[in-house]
All heavy atoms as TSV, in Angstrom:
chain	resi	resn	atom	element	x	y	z
A	1	MET	N	N	152.893	-83.377	-128.539
A	1	MET	CA	C	154.230	-83.104	-128.044
A	1	MET	C	C	154.409	-83.751	-126.663
A	1	MET	O	O	153.504	-83.740	-125.846
A	1	MET	CB	C	154.412	-81.594	-127.950
A	1	MET	CG	C	155.799	-81.133	-128.207
A	1	MET	SD	S	155.892	-79.340	-128.246
A	1	MET	CE	C	156.590	-79.164	-129.843
A	2	ALA	N	N	155.543	-84.303	-126.435
A	2	ALA	CA	C	155.818	-84.997	-125.178
A	2	ALA	C	C	156.129	-83.996	-124.066
A	2	ALA	O	O	156.588	-82.897	-124.310
A	2	ALA	CB	C	156.988	-85.949	-125.365
A	3	GLU	N	N	155.861	-84.423	-122.852
A	3	GLU	CA	C	156.189	-83.622	-121.666
A	3	GLU	C	C	157.469	-84.198	-121.061
A	3	GLU	O	O	157.498	-85.342	-120.625
A	3	GLU	CB	C	155.039	-83.691	-120.664
A	3	GLU	CG	C	155.335	-83.075	-119.325
A	3	GLU	CD	C	155.615	-81.571	-119.400
A	3	GLU	OE1	O	154.936	-80.872	-120.143
A	3	GLU	OE2	O	156.535	-81.145	-118.693
A	4	TYR	N	N	158.518	-83.403	-121.047
A	4	TYR	CA	C	159.821	-83.851	-120.558
A	4	TYR	C	C	160.130	-83.390	-119.140
A	4	TYR	O	O	161.136	-83.800	-118.568
A	4	TYR	CB	C	160.932	-83.355	-121.489
A	4	TYR	CG	C	160.974	-84.079	-122.812
A	4	TYR	CD1	C	160.336	-83.566	-123.928
A	4	TYR	CD2	C	161.656	-85.277	-122.947
A	4	TYR	CE1	C	160.371	-84.229	-125.151
A	4	TYR	CE2	C	161.704	-85.950	-124.152
A	4	TYR	CZ	C	161.055	-85.410	-125.254
A	4	TYR	OH	O	161.098	-86.076	-126.453
A	5	GLY	N	N	159.301	-82.546	-118.541
A	5	GLY	CA	C	159.583	-81.987	-117.228
A	5	GLY	C	C	159.815	-83.033	-116.154
A	5	GLY	O	O	160.818	-82.991	-115.427
A	6	LYS	N	N	158.904	-83.989	-116.045
A	6	LYS	CA	C	159.034	-85.033	-115.017
A	6	LYS	C	C	160.235	-85.931	-115.298
A	6	LYS	O	O	160.945	-86.346	-114.376
A	6	LYS	CB	C	157.760	-85.867	-114.950
A	6	LYS	CG	C	156.586	-85.110	-114.397
A	6	LYS	CD	C	155.346	-85.968	-114.329
A	6	LYS	CE	C	154.165	-85.151	-113.830
A	6	LYS	NZ	N	152.944	-85.960	-113.785
A	7	LYS	N	N	160.465	-86.221	-116.587
A	7	LYS	CA	C	161.600	-87.075	-116.951
A	7	LYS	C	C	162.926	-86.400	-116.617
A	7	LYS	O	O	163.848	-87.048	-116.107
A	7	LYS	CB	C	161.543	-87.400	-118.443
A	7	LYS	CG	C	160.333	-88.207	-118.852
A	7	LYS	CD	C	160.268	-88.385	-120.347
A	7	LYS	CE	C	158.985	-89.052	-120.781
A	7	LYS	NZ	N	158.879	-89.145	-122.241
A	8	VAL	N	N	163.016	-85.100	-116.893
A	8	VAL	CA	C	164.246	-84.364	-116.601
A	8	VAL	C	C	164.498	-84.336	-115.099
A	8	VAL	O	O	165.614	-84.585	-114.640
A	8	VAL	CB	C	164.176	-82.922	-117.171
A	8	VAL	CG1	C	165.297	-82.061	-116.616
A	8	VAL	CG2	C	164.226	-82.946	-118.679
A	9	ARG	N	N	163.471	-84.054	-114.323
A	9	ARG	CA	C	163.621	-84.028	-112.860
A	9	ARG	C	C	164.019	-85.395	-112.311
A	9	ARG	O	O	164.800	-85.487	-111.369
A	9	ARG	CB	C	162.344	-83.522	-112.207
A	9	ARG	CG	C	162.186	-82.028	-112.382
A	9	ARG	CD	C	160.843	-81.535	-111.848
A	9	ARG	NE	N	160.712	-80.106	-111.981
A	9	ARG	CZ	C	160.493	-79.459	-113.125
A	9	ARG	NH1	N	160.372	-80.136	-114.254
A	9	ARG	NH2	N	160.396	-78.150	-113.157
A	10	ALA	N	N	163.498	-86.476	-112.910
A	10	ALA	CA	C	163.874	-87.824	-112.487
A	10	ALA	C	C	165.351	-88.087	-112.762
A	10	ALA	O	O	166.067	-88.630	-111.909
A	10	ALA	CB	C	163.004	-88.858	-113.191
A	11	VAL	N	N	165.831	-87.686	-113.927
A	11	VAL	CA	C	167.253	-87.869	-114.268
A	11	VAL	C	C	168.122	-87.036	-113.336
A	11	VAL	O	O	169.179	-87.493	-112.878
A	11	VAL	CB	C	167.512	-87.501	-115.751
A	11	VAL	CG1	C	168.996	-87.495	-116.059
A	11	VAL	CG2	C	166.787	-88.468	-116.674
A	12	LEU	N	N	167.683	-85.810	-113.035
A	12	LEU	CA	C	168.453	-84.953	-112.135
A	12	LEU	C	C	168.570	-85.571	-110.747
A	12	LEU	O	O	169.659	-85.605	-110.166
A	12	LEU	CB	C	167.809	-83.571	-112.044
A	12	LEU	CG	C	167.861	-82.702	-113.305
A	12	LEU	CD1	C	167.064	-81.427	-113.096
A	12	LEU	CD2	C	169.285	-82.397	-113.698
A	13	THR	N	N	167.466	-86.067	-110.195
A	13	THR	CA	C	167.516	-86.642	-108.848
A	13	THR	C	C	168.310	-87.948	-108.819
A	13	THR	O	O	168.982	-88.228	-107.829
A	13	THR	CB	C	166.106	-86.877	-108.279
A	13	THR	OG1	O	165.342	-87.651	-109.191
A	13	THR	CG2	C	165.395	-85.568	-108.020
A	14	GLU	N	N	168.264	-88.727	-109.896
A	14	GLU	CA	C	169.067	-89.958	-109.969
A	14	GLU	C	C	170.559	-89.642	-109.936
A	14	GLU	O	O	171.353	-90.457	-109.480
A	14	GLU	CB	C	168.746	-90.731	-111.252
A	14	GLU	CG	C	167.409	-91.416	-111.240
A	14	GLU	CD	C	167.065	-92.011	-112.599
A	14	GLU	OE1	O	167.925	-92.005	-113.502
A	14	GLU	OE2	O	165.920	-92.463	-112.745
A	15	ASN	N	N	170.927	-88.462	-110.416
A	15	ASN	CA	C	172.333	-88.055	-110.461
A	15	ASN	C	C	172.702	-87.126	-109.308
A	15	ASN	O	O	173.667	-86.362	-109.403
A	15	ASN	CB	C	172.632	-87.387	-111.805
A	15	ASN	CG	C	172.673	-88.399	-112.918
A	15	ASN	OD1	O	173.675	-89.078	-113.111
A	15	ASN	ND2	N	171.577	-88.528	-113.646
A	16	LYS	N	N	171.913	-87.158	-108.244
A	16	LYS	CA	C	172.196	-86.444	-106.987
A	16	LYS	C	C	172.086	-84.923	-107.085
A	16	LYS	O	O	172.615	-84.216	-106.233
A	16	LYS	CB	C	173.583	-86.817	-106.435
A	16	LYS	CG	C	173.849	-88.295	-106.315
A	16	LYS	CD	C	172.969	-88.954	-105.290
A	16	LYS	CE	C	173.387	-90.372	-105.044
A	16	LYS	NZ	N	172.479	-91.364	-105.527
A	17	CYS	N	N	171.424	-84.409	-108.131
A	17	CYS	CA	C	171.164	-82.974	-108.206
A	17	CYS	C	C	170.046	-82.643	-107.219
A	17	CYS	O	O	169.159	-83.466	-106.986
A	17	CYS	CB	C	170.738	-82.567	-109.613
A	17	CYS	SG	S	172.043	-82.751	-110.830
A	18	VAL	N	N	170.088	-81.450	-106.636
A	18	VAL	CA	C	169.108	-81.087	-105.613
A	18	VAL	C	C	168.409	-79.771	-105.960
A	18	VAL	O	O	169.008	-78.860	-106.528
A	18	VAL	CB	C	169.759	-80.966	-104.214
A	18	VAL	CG1	C	170.212	-82.312	-103.712
A	18	VAL	CG2	C	170.922	-79.999	-104.242
A	19	PHE	N	N	167.137	-79.717	-105.603
A	19	PHE	CA	C	166.346	-78.511	-105.751
A	19	PHE	C	C	166.821	-77.499	-104.723
A	19	PHE	O	O	166.941	-77.815	-103.542
A	19	PHE	CB	C	164.866	-78.838	-105.528
A	19	PHE	CG	C	163.979	-77.638	-105.441
A	19	PHE	CD1	C	163.530	-77.011	-106.583
A	19	PHE	CD2	C	163.598	-77.135	-104.208
A	19	PHE	CE1	C	162.705	-75.901	-106.501
A	19	PHE	CE2	C	162.780	-76.027	-104.114
A	19	PHE	CZ	C	162.338	-75.407	-105.265
A	20	LYS	N	N	167.128	-76.270	-105.171
A	20	LYS	CA	C	167.595	-75.227	-104.252
A	20	LYS	C	C	166.472	-74.277	-103.847
A	20	LYS	O	O	166.282	-74.030	-102.668
A	20	LYS	CB	C	168.727	-74.411	-104.905
A	20	LYS	CG	C	169.985	-75.194	-105.177
A	20	LYS	CD	C	170.670	-75.610	-103.919
A	20	LYS	CE	C	171.462	-74.466	-103.365
A	20	LYS	NZ	N	172.283	-74.799	-102.238
A	21	ARG	N	N	165.763	-73.715	-104.855
A	21	ARG	CA	C	164.719	-72.738	-104.544
A	21	ARG	C	C	163.871	-72.496	-105.782
A	21	ARG	O	O	164.210	-72.935	-106.874
A	21	ARG	CB	C	165.349	-71.422	-104.107
A	21	ARG	CG	C	166.210	-70.768	-105.170
A	21	ARG	CD	C	166.868	-69.487	-104.682
A	21	ARG	NE	N	167.839	-68.991	-105.613
A	21	ARG	CZ	C	167.573	-68.224	-106.664
A	21	ARG	NH1	N	166.333	-67.853	-106.906
A	21	ARG	NH2	N	168.530	-67.807	-107.460
A	22	ARG	N	N	162.778	-71.785	-105.579
A	22	ARG	CA	C	161.939	-71.345	-106.685
A	22	ARG	C	C	162.626	-70.161	-107.367
A	22	ARG	O	O	163.250	-69.334	-106.713
A	22	ARG	CB	C	160.563	-70.892	-106.182
A	22	ARG	CG	C	159.739	-71.995	-105.564
A	22	ARG	CD	C	159.137	-72.937	-106.557
A	22	ARG	NE	N	158.267	-72.206	-107.481
A	22	ARG	CZ	C	157.947	-72.630	-108.694
A	22	ARG	NH1	N	158.398	-73.760	-109.139
A	22	ARG	NH2	N	157.177	-71.921	-109.468
A	23	GLY	N	N	162.499	-70.097	-108.670
A	23	GLY	CA	C	163.053	-68.982	-109.424
A	23	GLY	C	C	161.934	-68.066	-109.880
A	23	GLY	O	O	160.828	-68.098	-109.347
A	24	LYS	N	N	162.213	-67.255	-110.866
A	24	LYS	CA	C	161.197	-66.357	-111.410
A	24	LYS	C	C	160.230	-67.136	-112.301
A	24	LYS	O	O	160.637	-68.061	-113.003
A	24	LYS	CB	C	161.849	-65.239	-112.212
A	24	LYS	CG	C	162.606	-64.264	-111.357
A	24	LYS	CD	C	163.046	-63.076	-112.169
A	24	LYS	CE	C	163.699	-62.061	-111.241
A	24	LYS	NZ	N	164.002	-60.816	-111.923
A	25	GLY	N	N	158.961	-66.726	-112.267
A	25	GLY	CA	C	157.964	-67.398	-113.090
A	25	GLY	C	C	157.768	-68.829	-112.640
A	25	GLY	O	O	157.590	-69.098	-111.457
A	26	ASP	N	N	157.815	-69.745	-113.582
A	26	ASP	CA	C	157.624	-71.165	-113.234
A	26	ASP	C	C	158.938	-71.941	-113.268
A	26	ASP	O	O	158.952	-73.143	-113.453
A	26	ASP	CB	C	156.601	-71.814	-114.162
A	26	ASP	CG	C	157.069	-71.885	-115.609
A	26	ASP	OD1	O	158.013	-71.167	-115.959
A	26	ASP	OD2	O	156.482	-72.660	-116.379
A	27	HIS	N	N	160.054	-71.249	-113.083
A	27	HIS	CA	C	161.362	-71.895	-113.071
A	27	HIS	C	C	161.773	-72.279	-111.649
A	27	HIS	O	O	161.393	-71.626	-110.686
A	27	HIS	CB	C	162.427	-70.963	-113.664
A	27	HIS	CG	C	162.310	-70.805	-115.139
A	27	HIS	ND1	N	161.348	-70.028	-115.721
A	27	HIS	CD2	C	163.032	-71.330	-116.152
A	27	HIS	CE1	C	161.481	-70.075	-117.033
A	27	HIS	NE2	N	162.502	-70.858	-117.325
A	28	ASP	N	N	162.536	-73.344	-111.555
A	28	ASP	CA	C	163.151	-73.776	-110.299
A	28	ASP	C	C	164.661	-73.694	-110.479
A	28	ASP	O	O	165.184	-73.870	-111.577
A	28	ASP	CB	C	162.768	-75.218	-109.966
A	28	ASP	CG	C	161.292	-75.387	-109.689
A	28	ASP	OD1	O	160.667	-74.429	-109.212
A	28	ASP	OD2	O	160.767	-76.486	-109.956
A	29	ILE	N	N	165.368	-73.463	-109.389
A	29	ILE	CA	C	166.831	-73.435	-109.410
A	29	ILE	C	C	167.327	-74.718	-108.757
A	29	ILE	O	O	166.955	-75.042	-107.633
A	29	ILE	CB	C	167.376	-72.193	-108.663
A	29	ILE	CG1	C	166.757	-70.908	-109.201
A	29	ILE	CG2	C	168.897	-72.159	-108.741
A	29	ILE	CD1	C	167.013	-70.639	-110.665
A	30	TRP	N	N	168.161	-75.436	-109.482
A	30	TRP	CA	C	168.723	-76.699	-109.021
A	30	TRP	C	C	170.236	-76.558	-108.900
A	30	TRP	O	O	170.852	-75.722	-109.547
A	30	TRP	CB	C	168.410	-77.809	-110.010
A	30	TRP	CG	C	166.995	-78.285	-109.969
A	30	TRP	CD1	C	165.883	-77.579	-110.310
A	30	TRP	CD2	C	166.545	-79.567	-109.571
A	30	TRP	NE1	N	164.769	-78.349	-110.157
A	30	TRP	CE2	C	165.149	-79.581	-109.705
A	30	TRP	CE3	C	167.183	-80.715	-109.127
A	30	TRP	CZ2	C	164.385	-80.697	-109.394
A	30	TRP	CZ3	C	166.420	-81.823	-108.836
A	30	TRP	CH2	C	165.031	-81.811	-108.961
A	31	TYR	N	N	170.843	-77.435	-108.076
A	31	TYR	CA	C	172.297	-77.484	-107.910
A	31	TYR	C	C	172.793	-78.848	-108.366
A	31	TYR	O	O	172.209	-79.886	-108.022
A	31	TYR	CB	C	172.686	-77.255	-106.451
A	31	TYR	CG	C	174.151	-77.503	-106.194
A	31	TYR	CD1	C	175.103	-76.565	-106.567
A	31	TYR	CD2	C	174.577	-78.688	-105.618
A	31	TYR	CE1	C	176.453	-76.799	-106.357
A	31	TYR	CE2	C	175.918	-78.934	-105.398
A	31	TYR	CZ	C	176.849	-77.989	-105.770
A	31	TYR	OH	O	178.180	-78.226	-105.568
A	32	SER	N	N	173.882	-78.849	-109.123
A	32	SER	CA	C	174.476	-80.092	-109.596
A	32	SER	C	C	175.825	-80.318	-108.926
A	32	SER	O	O	176.745	-79.507	-109.096
A	32	SER	CB	C	174.673	-80.040	-111.111
A	32	SER	OG	O	175.395	-81.176	-111.542
A	33	PRO	N	N	175.981	-81.419	-108.193
A	33	PRO	CA	C	177.292	-81.732	-107.617
A	33	PRO	C	C	178.270	-82.244	-108.680
A	33	PRO	O	O	179.468	-82.297	-108.432
A	33	PRO	CB	C	176.983	-82.818	-106.591
A	33	PRO	CG	C	175.742	-83.471	-107.103
A	33	PRO	CD	C	174.962	-82.388	-107.790
A	34	VAL	N	N	177.767	-82.584	-109.861
A	34	VAL	CA	C	178.621	-83.073	-110.941
A	34	VAL	C	C	179.590	-81.981	-111.382
A	34	VAL	O	O	180.790	-82.217	-111.535
A	34	VAL	CB	C	177.766	-83.553	-112.142
A	34	VAL	CG1	C	178.646	-83.974	-113.300
A	34	VAL	CG2	C	176.857	-84.691	-111.723
A	35	ASN	N	N	179.062	-80.751	-111.591
A	35	ASN	CA	C	179.932	-79.662	-112.019
A	35	ASN	C	C	179.963	-78.504	-111.017
A	35	ASN	O	O	180.633	-77.509	-111.257
A	35	ASN	CB	C	179.536	-79.154	-113.406
A	35	ASN	CG	C	178.119	-78.630	-113.468
A	35	ASN	OD1	O	177.453	-78.499	-112.455
A	35	ASN	ND2	N	177.657	-78.344	-114.671
A	36	GLY	N	N	179.244	-78.611	-109.909
A	36	GLY	CA	C	179.272	-77.596	-108.867
A	36	GLY	C	C	178.560	-76.310	-109.222
A	36	GLY	O	O	178.873	-75.270	-108.667
A	37	LYS	N	N	177.597	-76.359	-110.126
A	37	LYS	CA	C	176.909	-75.149	-110.574
A	37	LYS	C	C	175.407	-75.231	-110.309
A	37	LYS	O	O	174.845	-76.320	-110.189
A	37	LYS	CB	C	177.118	-74.953	-112.076
A	37	LYS	CG	C	178.552	-74.708	-112.448
A	37	LYS	CD	C	178.684	-74.472	-113.931
A	37	LYS	CE	C	180.147	-74.250	-114.299
A	37	LYS	NZ	N	180.306	-74.027	-115.729
A	38	THR	N	N	174.791	-74.048	-110.222
A	38	THR	CA	C	173.335	-73.981	-110.165
A	38	THR	C	C	172.817	-73.649	-111.558
A	38	THR	O	O	173.511	-73.003	-112.358
A	38	THR	CB	C	172.854	-72.903	-109.172
A	38	THR	OG1	O	173.391	-71.650	-109.552
A	38	THR	CG2	C	173.271	-73.250	-107.755
A	39	PHE	N	N	171.587	-74.095	-111.852
A	39	PHE	CA	C	171.013	-73.900	-113.177
A	39	PHE	C	C	169.492	-73.888	-113.068
A	39	PHE	O	O	168.922	-74.486	-112.161
A	39	PHE	CB	C	171.484	-75.011	-114.132
A	39	PHE	CG	C	171.173	-76.406	-113.630
A	39	PHE	CD1	C	170.026	-77.058	-114.032
A	39	PHE	CD2	C	172.014	-77.042	-112.743
A	39	PHE	CE1	C	169.729	-78.331	-113.572
A	39	PHE	CE2	C	171.740	-78.313	-112.270
A	39	PHE	CZ	C	170.585	-78.958	-112.678
A	40	PRO	N	N	168.817	-73.178	-113.994
A	40	PRO	CA	C	167.359	-73.118	-113.966
A	40	PRO	C	C	166.735	-74.305	-114.689
A	40	PRO	O	O	167.279	-74.817	-115.665
A	40	PRO	CB	C	167.049	-71.819	-114.713
A	40	PRO	CG	C	168.172	-71.687	-115.674
A	40	PRO	CD	C	169.382	-72.260	-114.976
A	41	VAL	N	N	165.573	-74.733	-114.178
A	41	VAL	CA	C	164.786	-75.775	-114.819
A	41	VAL	C	C	163.372	-75.224	-114.991
A	41	VAL	O	O	162.732	-74.834	-114.009
A	41	VAL	CB	C	164.754	-77.070	-113.977
A	41	VAL	CG1	C	163.888	-78.125	-114.639
A	41	VAL	CG2	C	166.162	-77.598	-113.767
A	42	ASP	N	N	162.908	-75.178	-116.226
A	42	ASP	CA	C	161.580	-74.667	-116.530
A	42	ASP	C	C	160.513	-75.605	-115.961
A	42	ASP	O	O	160.713	-76.814	-115.896
A	42	ASP	CB	C	161.416	-74.537	-118.045
A	42	ASP	CG	C	160.205	-73.724	-118.451
A	42	ASP	OD1	O	159.472	-73.264	-117.564
A	42	ASP	OD2	O	160.003	-73.545	-119.665
A	43	GLY	N	N	159.376	-75.047	-115.582
A	43	GLY	CA	C	158.278	-75.839	-115.038
A	43	GLY	C	C	157.668	-76.777	-116.056
A	43	GLY	O	O	157.319	-77.909	-115.743
A	44	GLU	N	N	157.526	-76.329	-117.293
A	44	GLU	CA	C	156.993	-77.157	-118.372
A	44	GLU	C	C	158.036	-77.250	-119.470
A	44	GLU	O	O	158.318	-76.276	-120.144
A	44	GLU	CB	C	155.724	-76.538	-118.948
A	44	GLU	CG	C	154.521	-76.679	-118.077
A	44	GLU	CD	C	153.263	-76.216	-118.806
A	44	GLU	OE1	O	153.265	-76.192	-120.055
A	44	GLU	OE2	O	152.309	-75.886	-118.117
A	45	ILE	N	N	158.601	-78.423	-119.642
A	45	ILE	CA	C	159.582	-78.644	-120.703
A	45	ILE	C	C	158.899	-79.506	-121.756
A	45	ILE	O	O	158.639	-80.681	-121.528
A	45	ILE	CB	C	160.846	-79.340	-120.168
A	45	ILE	CG1	C	161.473	-78.494	-119.063
A	45	ILE	CG2	C	161.833	-79.593	-121.287
A	45	ILE	CD1	C	162.643	-79.154	-118.371
A	46	LYS	N	N	158.592	-78.902	-122.889
A	46	LYS	CA	C	157.875	-79.610	-123.947
A	46	LYS	C	C	158.774	-80.008	-125.101
A	46	LYS	O	O	158.364	-80.766	-125.970
A	46	LYS	CB	C	156.731	-78.742	-124.460
A	46	LYS	CG	C	155.677	-78.501	-123.405
A	46	LYS	CD	C	154.513	-77.753	-123.960
A	46	LYS	CE	C	153.454	-77.574	-122.878
A	46	LYS	NZ	N	152.288	-76.863	-123.390
A	47	SER	N	N	159.985	-79.514	-125.124
A	47	SER	CA	C	160.896	-79.789	-126.229
A	47	SER	C	C	162.042	-80.682	-125.772
A	47	SER	O	O	162.627	-80.471	-124.700
A	47	SER	CB	C	161.456	-78.466	-126.760
A	47	SER	OG	O	162.549	-78.689	-127.604
A	48	ARG	N	N	162.365	-81.652	-126.601
A	48	ARG	CA	C	163.498	-82.537	-126.326
A	48	ARG	C	C	164.787	-81.725	-126.293
A	48	ARG	O	O	165.685	-81.997	-125.487
A	48	ARG	CB	C	163.569	-83.602	-127.412
A	48	ARG	CG	C	164.820	-84.428	-127.413
A	48	ARG	CD	C	164.793	-85.499	-128.486
A	48	ARG	NE	N	164.540	-84.981	-129.819
A	48	ARG	CZ	C	165.505	-84.678	-130.695
A	48	ARG	NH1	N	166.766	-84.843	-130.367
A	48	ARG	NH2	N	165.212	-84.219	-131.881
A	49	HIS	N	N	164.876	-80.710	-127.116
A	49	HIS	CA	C	166.079	-79.888	-127.181
A	49	HIS	C	C	166.267	-79.083	-125.895
A	49	HIS	O	O	167.393	-78.949	-125.398
A	49	HIS	CB	C	166.017	-78.955	-128.386
A	49	HIS	CG	C	165.834	-79.696	-129.675
A	49	HIS	ND1	N	166.820	-80.481	-130.232
A	49	HIS	CD2	C	164.771	-79.811	-130.501
A	49	HIS	CE1	C	166.383	-81.022	-131.345
A	49	HIS	NE2	N	165.134	-80.631	-131.535
A	50	THR	N	N	165.176	-78.566	-125.353
A	50	THR	CA	C	165.258	-77.842	-124.080
A	50	THR	C	C	165.637	-78.794	-122.957
A	50	THR	O	O	166.449	-78.453	-122.093
A	50	THR	CB	C	163.914	-77.159	-123.771
A	50	THR	OG1	O	163.561	-76.314	-124.868
A	50	THR	CG2	C	163.989	-76.351	-122.490
A	51	ALA	N	N	165.065	-79.983	-122.959
A	51	ALA	CA	C	165.396	-80.982	-121.937
A	51	ALA	C	C	166.880	-81.327	-121.986
A	51	ALA	O	O	167.543	-81.393	-120.943
A	51	ALA	CB	C	164.551	-82.234	-122.142
A	52	ASN	N	N	167.405	-81.516	-123.185
A	52	ASN	CA	C	168.826	-81.830	-123.321
A	52	ASN	C	C	169.712	-80.655	-122.919
A	52	ASN	O	O	170.790	-80.849	-122.361
A	52	ASN	CB	C	169.140	-82.264	-124.751
A	52	ASN	CG	C	168.596	-83.643	-125.060
A	52	ASN	OD1	O	168.388	-84.455	-124.165
A	52	ASN	ND2	N	168.354	-83.918	-126.324
A	53	ALA	N	N	169.257	-79.425	-123.150
A	53	ALA	CA	C	170.023	-78.246	-122.747
A	53	ALA	C	C	170.113	-78.154	-121.226
A	53	ALA	O	O	171.172	-77.799	-120.683
A	53	ALA	CB	C	169.395	-76.985	-123.319
A	54	VAL	N	N	169.027	-78.475	-120.534
A	54	VAL	CA	C	169.037	-78.471	-119.067
A	54	VAL	C	C	170.031	-79.512	-118.557
A	54	VAL	O	O	170.825	-79.243	-117.651
A	54	VAL	CB	C	167.626	-78.735	-118.504
A	54	VAL	CG1	C	167.669	-78.993	-117.008
A	54	VAL	CG2	C	166.704	-77.572	-118.821
A	55	LEU	N	N	169.993	-80.709	-119.137
A	55	LEU	CA	C	170.905	-81.762	-118.704
A	55	LEU	C	C	172.355	-81.403	-119.016
A	55	LEU	O	O	173.260	-81.719	-118.241
A	55	LEU	CB	C	170.523	-83.088	-119.356
A	55	LEU	CG	C	169.164	-83.637	-118.928
A	55	LEU	CD1	C	168.822	-84.888	-119.730
A	55	LEU	CD2	C	169.126	-83.919	-117.445
A	56	LYS	N	N	172.590	-80.705	-120.113
A	56	LYS	CA	C	173.943	-80.272	-120.450
A	56	LYS	C	C	174.447	-79.258	-119.430
A	56	LYS	O	O	175.610	-79.311	-119.013
A	56	LYS	CB	C	173.964	-79.667	-121.849
A	56	LYS	CG	C	175.333	-79.313	-122.348
A	56	LYS	CD	C	175.283	-78.841	-123.784
A	56	LYS	CE	C	176.669	-78.521	-124.287
A	56	LYS	NZ	N	176.628	-78.087	-125.703
A	57	GLN	N	N	173.562	-78.329	-119.007
A	57	GLN	CA	C	173.948	-77.344	-117.990
A	57	GLN	C	C	174.293	-78.017	-116.673
A	57	GLN	O	O	175.138	-77.529	-115.928
A	57	GLN	CB	C	172.814	-76.341	-117.755
A	57	GLN	CG	C	172.609	-75.376	-118.863
A	57	GLN	CD	C	171.448	-74.428	-118.582
A	57	GLN	OE1	O	170.753	-74.563	-117.581
A	57	GLN	NE2	N	171.242	-73.495	-119.482
A	58	SER	N	N	173.637	-79.138	-116.385
A	58	SER	CA	C	173.885	-79.821	-115.117
A	58	SER	C	C	175.150	-80.681	-115.166
A	58	SER	O	O	175.600	-81.156	-114.121
A	58	SER	CB	C	172.691	-80.715	-114.768
A	58	SER	OG	O	172.600	-81.805	-115.650
A	59	GLY	N	N	175.687	-80.907	-116.344
A	59	GLY	CA	C	176.894	-81.717	-116.465
A	59	GLY	C	C	176.627	-83.195	-116.575
A	59	GLY	O	O	177.538	-84.016	-116.547
A	60	ILE	N	N	175.364	-83.576	-116.762
A	60	ILE	CA	C	174.982	-84.976	-116.869
A	60	ILE	C	C	175.062	-85.394	-118.333
A	60	ILE	O	O	174.610	-84.677	-119.226
A	60	ILE	CB	C	173.559	-85.197	-116.318
A	60	ILE	CG1	C	173.535	-84.847	-114.817
A	60	ILE	CG2	C	173.095	-86.634	-116.547
A	60	ILE	CD1	C	172.155	-84.825	-114.227
A	61	ALA	N	N	175.622	-86.562	-118.600
A	61	ALA	CA	C	175.846	-87.020	-119.972
A	61	ALA	C	C	174.591	-87.594	-120.622
A	61	ALA	O	O	174.583	-87.822	-121.821
A	61	ALA	CB	C	176.953	-88.069	-119.982
A	62	PHE	N	N	173.510	-87.825	-119.881
A	62	PHE	CA	C	172.283	-88.401	-120.425
A	62	PHE	C	C	171.655	-87.455	-121.443
A	62	PHE	O	O	171.607	-86.248	-121.220
A	62	PHE	CB	C	171.290	-88.686	-119.290
A	62	PHE	CG	C	170.014	-89.328	-119.749
A	62	PHE	CD1	C	169.927	-90.696	-119.868
A	62	PHE	CD2	C	168.924	-88.558	-120.083
A	62	PHE	CE1	C	168.756	-91.285	-120.281
A	62	PHE	CE2	C	167.731	-89.144	-120.500
A	62	PHE	CZ	C	167.650	-90.514	-120.601
A	63	ARG	N	N	171.157	-87.976	-122.578
A	63	ARG	CA	C	170.477	-87.175	-123.592
A	63	ARG	C	C	169.212	-87.891	-124.054
A	63	ARG	O	O	169.224	-89.123	-124.245
A	63	ARG	CB	C	171.373	-86.917	-124.812
A	63	ARG	CG	C	172.629	-86.129	-124.505
A	63	ARG	CD	C	172.309	-84.687	-124.129
A	63	ARG	NE	N	173.506	-83.919	-123.853
A	63	ARG	CZ	C	173.953	-83.658	-122.629
A	63	ARG	NH1	N	173.333	-84.120	-121.588
A	63	ARG	NH2	N	175.040	-82.941	-122.458
A	64	PHE	N	N	168.148	-87.145	-124.275
A	64	PHE	CA	C	166.924	-87.696	-124.852
A	64	PHE	C	C	167.077	-87.755	-126.367
A	64	PHE	O	O	167.632	-86.848	-126.970
A	64	PHE	CB	C	165.718	-86.816	-124.503
A	64	PHE	CG	C	165.367	-86.835	-123.043
A	64	PHE	CD1	C	165.716	-85.763	-122.232
A	64	PHE	CD2	C	164.707	-87.910	-122.480
A	64	PHE	CE1	C	165.403	-85.771	-120.890
A	64	PHE	CE2	C	164.392	-87.921	-121.144
A	64	PHE	CZ	C	164.734	-86.853	-120.340
A	65	LYS	N	N	166.573	-88.831	-126.974
A	65	LYS	CA	C	166.663	-88.983	-128.437
A	65	LYS	C	C	165.296	-88.957	-129.056
A	65	LYS	O	O	164.328	-89.222	-128.520
A	65	LYS	CB	C	167.363	-90.281	-128.784
A	65	LYS	CG	C	168.800	-90.271	-128.318
A	65	LYS	CD	C	169.492	-91.525	-128.699
A	65	LYS	CE	C	170.917	-91.434	-128.171
A	65	LYS	NZ	N	171.700	-92.581	-128.419
C-alpha cells in the first residue's frame, strides 16, 4: 500500500495551506486559504480515498488516481 501522507502535505503547501497546530492522536490541524476553513490531516494516510477526502476538505481540486 502506498503512503500518501507526504504527498498530501506537499500538495497542501504548494496551494498555500498552513499547519496550525497538533490535533488529537496523530492528527494535525491545517488551514486552507482556498476555502477559509481548518481541517484535520491524519499522520499516516495509506488510502488514496482518504488522501482525496483531505484534499476535498481543503478545497483543492487536485485528486490522486
